GUDRENBA-954070 format. One record per residue: residue number from 1; residue in three letters; x, z, y of N, C-alpha, C in turn. Coordinates in steps of 0.2 Angstrom, whole numbers. Layout:
N
+-----+------+-------+-------+-------+-------+-------+-------+-------+-------+-------+
!  nr ! rest !    nX !    nZ !    nY !   caX !   caZ !   caY !    cX !    cZ !    cY !
+-----+------+-------+-------+-------+-------+-------+-------+-------+-------+-------+
! NUM !  ALA !     X !     Z !     Y !     X !     Z !     Y !     X !     Z !     Y !
...
+-----+------+-------+-------+-------+-------+-------+-------+-------+-------+-------+
end
This chain:
179
+-----+------+-------+-------+-------+-------+-------+-------+-------+-------+-------+
!  nr ! rest !    nX !    nZ !    nY !   caX !   caZ !   caY !    cX !    cZ !    cY !
+-----+------+-------+-------+-------+-------+-------+-------+-------+-------+-------+
!   1 !  MET !    44 !  -102 !    -9 !    44 !   -99 !   -16 !    51 !   -96 !   -18 !
!   2 !  ALA !    51 !   -91 !   -21 !    57 !   -87 !   -23 !    60 !   -92 !   -28 !
!   3 !  ARG !    67 !   -92 !   -29 !    70 !   -96 !   -34 !    70 !   -92 !   -41 !
!   4 !  VAL !    68 !   -86 !   -41 !    68 !   -82 !   -47 !    61 !   -79 !   -47 !
!   5 !  SER !    58 !   -79 !   -53 !    51 !   -77 !   -54 !    51 !   -69 !   -52 !
!   6 !  TYR !    45 !   -67 !   -50 !    44 !   -60 !   -49 !    42 !   -56 !   -55 !
!   7 !  VAL !    44 !   -50 !   -56 !    42 !   -46 !   -62 !    35 !   -44 !   -61 !
!   8 !  GLU !    31 !   -44 !   -65 !    24 !   -42 !   -65 !    24 !   -35 !   -69 !
!   9 !  PRO !    24 !   -29 !   -65 !    25 !   -23 !   -68 !    20 !   -22 !   -74 !
!  10 !  SER !    14 !   -24 !   -74 !     9 !   -24 !   -79 !    11 !   -27 !   -86 !
!  11 !  ARG !    15 !   -31 !   -85 !    18 !   -35 !   -91 !    24 !   -31 !   -94 !
!  12 !  HIS !    27 !   -26 !   -91 !    33 !   -23 !   -92 !    32 !   -15 !   -92 !
!  13 !  PRO !    28 !   -12 !   -97 !    27 !    -5 !   -97 !    34 !    -1 !   -98 !
!  14 !  GLU !    39 !    -4 !  -100 !    45 !     0 !  -100 !    48 !     1 !   -93 !
!  15 !  LEU !    45 !    -2 !   -88 !    48 !    -1 !   -82 !    43 !     3 !   -78 !
!  16 !  ALA !    38 !     6 !   -81 !    33 !    10 !   -77 !    36 !    16 !   -73 !
!  17 !  GLU !    40 !    20 !   -76 !    43 !    25 !   -73 !    47 !    23 !   -66 !
!  18 !  GLN !    51 !    18 !   -67 !    55 !    15 !   -62 !    50 !    12 !   -56 !
!  19 !  VAL !    45 !     9 !   -58 !    41 !     6 !   -53 !    37 !    11 !   -50 !
!  20 !  ALA !    35 !    17 !   -53 !    32 !    22 !   -50 !    36 !    26 !   -45 !
!  21 !  ARG !    43 !    26 !   -46 !    48 !    29 !   -42 !    48 !    25 !   -36 !
!  22 !  ILE !    49 !    19 !   -36 !    50 !    14 !   -31 !    43 !    14 !   -26 !
!  23 !  ARG !    38 !    14 !   -30 !    31 !    14 !   -26 !    30 !    21 !   -22 !
!  24 !  GLY !    32 !    26 !   -25 !    32 !    33 !   -22 !    36 !    33 !   -16 !
!  25 !  ALA !    41 !    30 !   -15 !    45 !    30 !    -9 !    44 !    25 !    -4 !
!  26 !  ARG !    39 !    20 !    -6 !    37 !    15 !    -2 !    30 !    14 !     0 !
!  27 !  ARG !    27 !    20 !     1 !    20 !    20 !     3 !    15 !    17 !    -2 !
!  28 !  GLY !    17 !    17 !    -9 !    13 !    14 !   -14 !    14 !     7 !   -15 !
!  29 !  ASN !    19 !     4 !   -11 !    20 !    -3 !   -12 !    26 !    -5 !   -17 !
!  30 !  LEU !    25 !   -10 !   -20 !    31 !   -13 !   -24 !    32 !   -20 !   -21 !
!  31 !  ILE !    37 !   -20 !   -16 !    38 !   -26 !   -12 !    42 !   -31 !   -16 !
!  32 !  ASN !    42 !   -37 !   -14 !    45 !   -43 !   -18 !    52 !   -42 !   -19 !
!  33 !  VAL !    56 !   -39 !   -15 !    63 !   -38 !   -17 !    64 !   -34 !   -23 !
!  34 !  TYR !    60 !   -29 !   -24 !    60 !   -25 !   -30 !    57 !   -28 !   -36 !
!  35 !  ARG !    52 !   -32 !   -35 !    49 !   -36 !   -40 !    54 !   -41 !   -43 !
!  36 !  LEU !    58 !   -44 !   -39 !    63 !   -48 !   -41 !    69 !   -45 !   -44 !
!  37 !  LEU !    71 !   -39 !   -41 !    77 !   -35 !   -44 !    75 !   -32 !   -50 !
!  38 !  LEU !    69 !   -31 !   -52 !    67 !   -28 !   -58 !    69 !   -32 !   -64 !
!  39 !  HIS !    71 !   -38 !   -63 !    74 !   -42 !   -69 !    81 !   -39 !   -71 !
!  40 !  SER !    84 !   -35 !   -67 !    90 !   -31 !   -69 !    88 !   -24 !   -67 !
!  41 !  PRO !    85 !   -20 !   -71 !    83 !   -13 !   -69 !    89 !    -9 !   -66 !
!  42 !  ALA !    95 !    -9 !   -69 !   100 !    -6 !   -66 !   102 !    -8 !   -59 !
!  43 !  LEU !   102 !   -14 !   -57 !   103 !   -16 !   -50 !    97 !   -14 !   -46 !
!  44 !  ALA !    91 !   -14 !   -48 !    85 !   -12 !   -44 !    86 !    -5 !   -42 !
!  45 !  ASP !    88 !    -1 !   -47 !    90 !     6 !   -46 !    95 !     7 !   -41 !
!  46 !  SER !   101 !     4 !   -42 !   106 !     4 !   -37 !   104 !     2 !   -30 !
!  47 !  TRP !   101 !    -3 !   -29 !    98 !    -6 !   -23 !    94 !     0 !   -20 !
!  48 !  PHE !    89 !     2 !   -23 !    85 !     7 !   -21 !    88 !    14 !   -19 !
!  49 !  ALA !    93 !    16 !   -23 !    97 !    22 !   -21 !   101 !    21 !   -15 !
!  50 !  ASN !   104 !    15 !   -15 !   109 !    14 !    -9 !   105 !    13 !    -2 !
!  51 !  ASN !    99 !     9 !    -3 !    95 !     8 !     3 !    92 !    14 !     6 !
!  52 !  ASN !    90 !    19 !     1 !    87 !    25 !     4 !    93 !    30 !     7 !
!  53 !  ALA !    99 !    29 !     4 !   104 !    33 !     7 !   106 !    31 !    13 !
!  54 !  VAL !   107 !    25 !    14 !   109 !    22 !    21 !   104 !    23 !    26 !
!  55 !  ARG !    98 !    23 !    24 !    93 !    23 !    29 !    90 !    30 !    31 !
!  56 !  TRP !    91 !    35 !    26 !    88 !    41 !    27 !    92 !    47 !    26 !
!  57 !  ASN !    98 !    46 !    24 !   103 !    52 !    22 !   109 !    52 !    26 !
!  58 !  THR !   109 !    50 !    32 !   115 !    49 !    36 !   114 !    53 !    43 !
!  59 !  GLN !   119 !    54 !    47 !   118 !    57 !    53 !   116 !    52 !    59 !
!  60 !  LEU !   115 !    46 !    57 !   114 !    40 !    62 !   106 !    41 !    64 !
!  61 !  ASP !   105 !    41 !    70 !    98 !    41 !    73 !    94 !    35 !    71 !
!  62 !  GLY !    87 !    36 !    70 !    83 !    30 !    68 !    83 !    24 !    72 !
!  63 !  ARG !    83 !    25 !    79 !    83 !    19 !    84 !    90 !    15 !    83 !
!  64 !  LEU !    95 !    19 !    82 !   102 !    15 !    81 !   102 !    11 !    75 !
!  65 !  ARG !   100 !    15 !    69 !    99 !    12 !    63 !    95 !     5 !    63 !
!  66 !  GLU !    89 !     6 !    66 !    85 !     0 !    66 !    88 !    -6 !    70 !
!  67 !  LEU !    91 !    -4 !    76 !    94 !    -9 !    80 !    99 !   -13 !    76 !
!  68 !  VAL !   103 !    -9 !    73 !   109 !   -12 !    69 !   106 !   -17 !    63 !
!  69 !  ILE !   101 !   -14 !    60 !    98 !   -18 !    54 !    95 !   -25 !    57 !
!  70 !  LEU !    91 !   -24 !    63 !    88 !   -30 !    66 !    93 !   -35 !    68 !
!  71 !  ARG !    98 !   -33 !    71 !   104 !   -37 !    73 !   107 !   -41 !    68 !
!  72 !  ILE !   108 !   -38 !    62 !   111 !   -41 !    56 !   106 !   -46 !    54 !
!  73 !  ALA !    99 !   -44 !    53 !    94 !   -49 !    51 !    94 !   -55 !    56 !
!  74 !  ARG !    95 !   -54 !    62 !    95 !   -60 !    67 !   101 !   -64 !    65 !
!  75 !  LEU !   107 !   -61 !    65 !   113 !   -65 !    64 !   113 !   -69 !    57 !
!  76 !  ASN !   110 !   -66 !    52 !   110 !   -69 !    45 !   104 !   -73 !    44 !
!  77 !  GLY !    99 !   -74 !    48 !    93 !   -77 !    47 !    89 !   -73 !    42 !
!  78 !  GLY !    89 !   -67 !    42 !    86 !   -63 !    37 !    79 !   -61 !    39 !
!  79 !  THR !    75 !   -66 !    39 !    68 !   -66 !    41 !    64 !   -60 !    37 !
!  80 !  TYR !    65 !   -60 !    30 !    62 !   -55 !    26 !    63 !   -48 !    29 !
!  81 !  VAL !    70 !   -46 !    30 !    72 !   -40 !    33 !    68 !   -39 !    39 !
!  82 !  PHE !    69 !   -43 !    44 !    66 !   -43 !    50 !    58 !   -41 !    50 !
!  83 !  ASN !    55 !   -45 !    46 !    48 !   -44 !    45 !    46 !   -37 !    42 !
!  84 !  GLN !    50 !   -35 !    37 !    49 !   -28 !    34 !    50 !   -23 !    39 !
!  85 !  HIS !    54 !   -24 !    44 !    56 !   -18 !    49 !    52 !   -18 !    55 !
!  86 !  VAL !    50 !   -24 !    57 !    46 !   -25 !    64 !    39 !   -26 !    62 !
!  87 !  PRO !    34 !   -22 !    65 !    35 !   -16 !    69 !    35 !   -10 !    65 !
!  88 !  GLU !    33 !   -10 !    59 !    31 !    -4 !    55 !    37 !     1 !    54 !
!  89 !  LEU !    43 !    -1 !    53 !    48 !     4 !    53 !    52 !     5 !    60 !
!  90 !  SER !    52 !    -1 !    64 !    56 !     0 !    70 !    53 !     3 !    75 !
!  91 !  ARG !    46 !     2 !    76 !    42 !     5 !    82 !    42 !    13 !    82 !
!  92 !  PRO !    41 !    16 !    76 !    41 !    23 !    76 !    48 !    26 !    78 !
!  93 !  GLU !    53 !    22 !    77 !    60 !    24 !    79 !    62 !    23 !    86 !
!  94 !  GLY !    57 !    20 !    90 !    58 !    19 !    97 !    60 !    12 !    99 !
!  95 !  VAL !    60 !     8 !    94 !    62 !     1 !    96 !    56 !    -3 !    98 !
!  96 !  THR !    56 !    -6 !   104 !    51 !   -10 !   106 !    51 !   -17 !   105 !
!  97 !  ASP !    46 !   -21 !   106 !    46 !   -28 !   106 !    52 !   -31 !   111 !
!  98 !  ALA !    52 !   -28 !   116 !    57 !   -30 !   121 !    64 !   -29 !   119 !
!  99 !  ASP !    65 !   -23 !   115 !    72 !   -22 !   112 !    73 !   -27 !   107 !
! 100 !  CYS !    68 !   -29 !   103 !    69 !   -34 !    98 !    71 !   -41 !   101 !
! 101 !  ALA !    68 !   -42 !   106 !    70 !   -49 !   109 !    77 !   -49 !   112 !
! 102 !  ALA !    78 !   -43 !   115 !    85 !   -42 !   118 !    91 !   -42 !   113 !
! 103 !  LEU !    89 !   -41 !   107 !    95 !   -41 !   102 !    98 !   -48 !   101 !
! 104 !  ALA !    94 !   -53 !   103 !    96 !   -60 !   102 !   103 !   -61 !   107 !
! 105 !  ASP !   103 !   -58 !   112 !   108 !   -59 !   117 !   110 !   -52 !   120 !
! 106 !  TRP !   111 !   -47 !   116 !   112 !   -40 !   118 !   117 !   -39 !   123 !
! 107 !  ARG !   123 !   -42 !   123 !   128 !   -41 !   127 !   126 !   -42 !   135 !
! 108 !  ARG !   121 !   -47 !   136 !   119 !   -48 !   143 !   113 !   -44 !   145 !
! 109 !  SER !   111 !   -39 !   140 !   105 !   -35 !   141 !   107 !   -28 !   144 !
! 110 !  ALA !   103 !   -25 !   148 !   104 !   -19 !   151 !   100 !   -14 !   147 !
! 111 !  THR !    97 !   -16 !   141 !    92 !   -12 !   137 !    96 !    -7 !   133 !
! 112 !  PHE !   102 !    -8 !   131 !   105 !    -4 !   126 !   111 !     1 !   129 !
! 113 !  SER !   111 !     7 !   126 !   116 !    12 !   129 !   123 !    10 !   127 !
! 114 !  ALA !   128 !    13 !   130 !   135 !    12 !   128 !   136 !    13 !   120 !
! 115 !  ARG !   133 !    18 !   118 !   133 !    20 !   110 !   130 !    14 !   106 !
! 116 !  GLU !   124 !    12 !   108 !   121 !     6 !   105 !   125 !     0 !   105 !
! 117 !  GLN !   128 !    -1 !   111 !   132 !    -7 !   112 !   138 !    -7 !   107 !
! 118 !  ALA !   142 !    -1 !   107 !   147 !    -1 !   102 !   145 !    -2 !    95 !
! 119 !  ALA !   140 !     0 !    93 !   137 !    -1 !    86 !   136 !    -8 !    85 !
! 120 !  LEU !   132 !   -11 !    90 !   130 !   -18 !    89 !   137 !   -23 !    89 !
! 121 !  ALA !   142 !   -21 !    93 !   148 !   -25 !    93 !   151 !   -25 !    86 !
! 122 !  TYR !   151 !   -19 !    84 !   154 !   -17 !    77 !   150 !   -21 !    72 !
! 123 !  ALA !   143 !   -21 !    72 !   139 !   -25 !    67 !   141 !   -33 !    68 !
! 124 !  ASP !   141 !   -35 !    74 !   143 !   -42 !    75 !   149 !   -44 !    72 !
! 125 !  ALA !   154 !   -40 !    73 !   161 !   -41 !    71 !   161 !   -41 !    63 !
! 126 !  MET !   158 !   -36 !    60 !   158 !   -35 !    53 !   154 !   -41 !    50 !
! 127 !  THR !   149 !   -44 !    53 !   145 !   -49 !    51 !   148 !   -56 !    52 !
! 128 !  GLN !   150 !   -57 !    57 !   153 !   -64 !    59 !   160 !   -65 !    58 !
! 129 !  GLU !   164 !   -60 !    59 !   171 !   -61 !    58 !   174 !   -57 !    52 !
! 130 !  ILE !   171 !   -53 !    49 !   172 !   -49 !    43 !   178 !   -44 !    45 !
! 131 !  ALA !   184 !   -46 !    48 !   189 !   -42 !    50 !   187 !   -39 !    57 !
! 132 !  VAL !   188 !   -33 !    58 !   186 !   -30 !    65 !   192 !   -28 !    69 !
! 133 !  SER !   192 !   -30 !    75 !   198 !   -29 !    79 !   198 !   -22 !    81 !
! 134 !  GLY !   204 !   -20 !    83 !   206 !   -13 !    85 !   201 !   -11 !    91 !
! 135 !  MET !   200 !   -16 !    95 !   197 !   -15 !   101 !   189 !   -13 !   100 !
! 136 !  VAL !   186 !   -17 !    95 !   179 !   -16 !    93 !   179 !    -9 !    90 !
! 137 !  PHE !   184 !    -8 !    85 !   183 !    -1 !    81 !   185 !     5 !    86 !
! 138 !  ASP !   189 !     4 !    90 !   191 !    10 !    95 !   185 !    11 !    99 !
! 139 !  ALA !   181 !     6 !   101 !   175 !     8 !   105 !   170 !    12 !   102 !
! 140 !  LEU !   170 !    13 !    95 !   166 !    17 !    92 !   168 !    25 !    93 !
! 141 !  LYS !   174 !    26 !    93 !   176 !    33 !    93 !   174 !    38 !    98 !
! 142 !  PRO !   172 !    36 !   104 !   169 !    40 !   109 !   162 !    42 !   107 !
! 143 !  HIS !   159 !    38 !   103 !   152 !    39 !   102 !   150 !    41 !    95 !
! 144 !  PHE !   154 !    41 !    90 !   153 !    42 !    83 !   158 !    47 !    80 !
! 145 !  SER !   156 !    51 !    76 !   161 !    55 !    72 !   164 !    51 !    67 !
! 146 !  GLU !   169 !    53 !    63 !   172 !    49 !    58 !   166 !    48 !    52 !
! 147 !  ARG !   163 !    53 !    51 !   157 !    53 !    46 !   152 !    47 !    48 !
! 148 !  GLN !   150 !    47 !    54 !   145 !    42 !    57 !   148 !    35 !    57 !
! 149 !  ILE !   155 !    35 !    58 !   158 !    28 !    58 !   158 !    25 !    51 !
! 150 !  VAL !   159 !    30 !    46 !   158 !    28 !    39 !   151 !    26 !    37 !
! 151 !  GLU !   146 !    30 !    39 !   139 !    29 !    38 !   137 !    22 !    41 !
! 152 !  LEU !   139 !    21 !    47 !   138 !    15 !    51 !   141 !     9 !    47 !
! 153 !  THR !   147 !     9 !    45 !   150 !     4 !    41 !   146 !     2 !    35 !
! 154 !  VAL !   144 !     7 !    31 !   141 !     6 !    25 !   134 !     3 !    26 !
! 155 !  LEU !   131 !     5 !    32 !   124 !     3 !    34 !   125 !    -5 !    35 !
! 156 !  ILE !   130 !    -7 !    39 !   131 !   -14 !    41 !   133 !   -18 !    35 !
! 157 !  GLY !   137 !   -15 !    30 !   139 !   -19 !    24 !   133 !   -20 !    20 !
! 158 !  THR !   129 !   -14 !    19 !   123 !   -15 !    15 !   118 !   -20 !    17 !
! 159 !  TYR !   116 !   -20 !    24 !   112 !   -25 !    26 !   114 !   -32 !    27 !
! 160 !  ASN !   121 !   -33 !    27 !   124 !   -40 !    26 !   123 !   -42 !    19 !
! 161 !  MET !   124 !   -37 !    14 !   123 !   -39 !     7 !   116 !   -41 !     6 !
! 162 !  GLN !   111 !   -37 !     9 !   104 !   -38 !     7 !   102 !   -44 !    10 !
! 163 !  THR !   103 !   -46 !    17 !   101 !   -52 !    20 !   104 !   -58 !    16 !
! 164 !  ARG !   110 !   -58 !    13 !   113 !   -63 !    10 !   109 !   -64 !     3 !
! 165 !  VAL !   108 !   -59 !    -1 !   104 !   -59 !    -7 !    97 !   -62 !    -6 !
! 166 !  LEU !    94 !   -59 !    -1 !    87 !   -61 !     0 !    86 !   -69 !     2 !
! 167 !  ARG !    91 !   -71 !     6 !    91 !   -78 !     8 !    93 !   -83 !     2 !
! 168 !  ALA !    98 !   -81 !    -2 !   100 !   -85 !    -7 !    95 !   -86 !   -13 !
! 169 !  LEU !    91 !   -80 !   -14 !    85 !   -81 !   -19 !    79 !   -83 !   -16 !
! 170 !  GLU !    79 !   -84 !    -9 !    73 !   -86 !    -5 !    67 !   -82 !    -7 !
! 171 !  ILE !    67 !   -75 !    -6 !    62 !   -71 !    -8 !    56 !   -72 !    -2 !
! 172 !  ASP !    50 !   -72 !    -5 !    45 !   -74 !    -1 !    43 !   -68 !     4 !
! 173 !  PRO !    40 !   -69 !    10 !    38 !   -64 !    14 !    32 !   -60 !    11 !
! 174 !  GLU !    32 !   -54 !    13 !    27 !   -50 !    10 !    20 !   -51 !    12 !
! 175 !  PRO !    15 !   -52 !     7 !     8 !   -52 !    10 !     6 !   -45 !    12 !
! 176 !  HIS !     2 !   -44 !    17 !     1 !   -37 !    19 !    -3 !   -33 !    14 !
! 177 !  HIS !    -1 !   -26 !    13 !    -4 !   -21 !     9 !    -3 !   -23 !     1 !
! 178 !  ARG !     2 !   -25 !    -1 !     3 !   -27 !    -8 !     4 !   -20 !   -11 !
! 179 !  LYS !     1 !   -19 !   -17 !     1 !   -13 !   -21 !     4 !   -14 !   -28 !
+-----+------+-------+-------+-------+-------+-------+-------+-------+-------+-------+
end
């Protein structure tokens, strides 16, 4: 059970436009994270805008993006994020169940390209150590432009923030097909 109550949109007509915007971008769904964040409409808007920017408005390919998100979810115990992405969001981007399983020990897996390995090492460093060594950072440069490095960094930072917020507030897993 979530530590904070969920906002019921029907009881808050002042949020109707914001709720419609979120639902419009989420296949008609108002998922629990937004139902909780709507306690602070400005933060719900900020979360929504940032999440959409890091996922859809970068030069990072979808498979890489999903692998990084799922790795962060694994590292931080972000079951909510993992369940939101697998399989509905990850599979269309080419992430298989075997890829998801291999993320647990990706360094020993032959599943991931050198580019993906560099990004996963960066995600691990940013998530576990916070400070990123020169060696880990330099390994990104052959695979990513400066713009892509900035985008990857913000993606990793965003999902570290999200998994931590979701865990702290103990947001409940989504029932299927919530409208």
